[in-house]
N, C-alpha and C positions, 0 to 999 in steps of 0.2 A: 768468946762472945763479942759481937760485932759492935753493941751498945759500949760495952766496956773499952774497947780499942778507941771508940771514937772520944770517950772521956779522956783516955791517956792522952791522945792528939791534942785535945783542946787544952789540956793541962800544960803540954810542952810549948804550944803556941803561946799560953798565957805568960810562961816563964821567960820565953823570948822577947815577948814585948816589954816585961818588966826589965830584963837587962838592957834593953833599947832606950826604955825610958831613963834608966839611971845612967846611962852613958851621956843622955842630952843633958840631964840636969847637972853632970860634972861639967858639962860645956857652957853652963849659965843658961840654959833652955829649960823652961817648965812644960814638958807637952801638952799638960791639961790646959794651961793658960793659953798655949799657942792656938790649940785646938779652938778654944772659945773666940780668940781674937780673929780668925779667919774666916 
């Protein structure tokens, strides 16, 4: 099912973004705040 595959891929991308955001927060950067400030 092509739609199903797309959903799984979107979920993987979301998890990757979450891990990246968590790493940024460990470095003292709030990714959400940074996005607003620029």
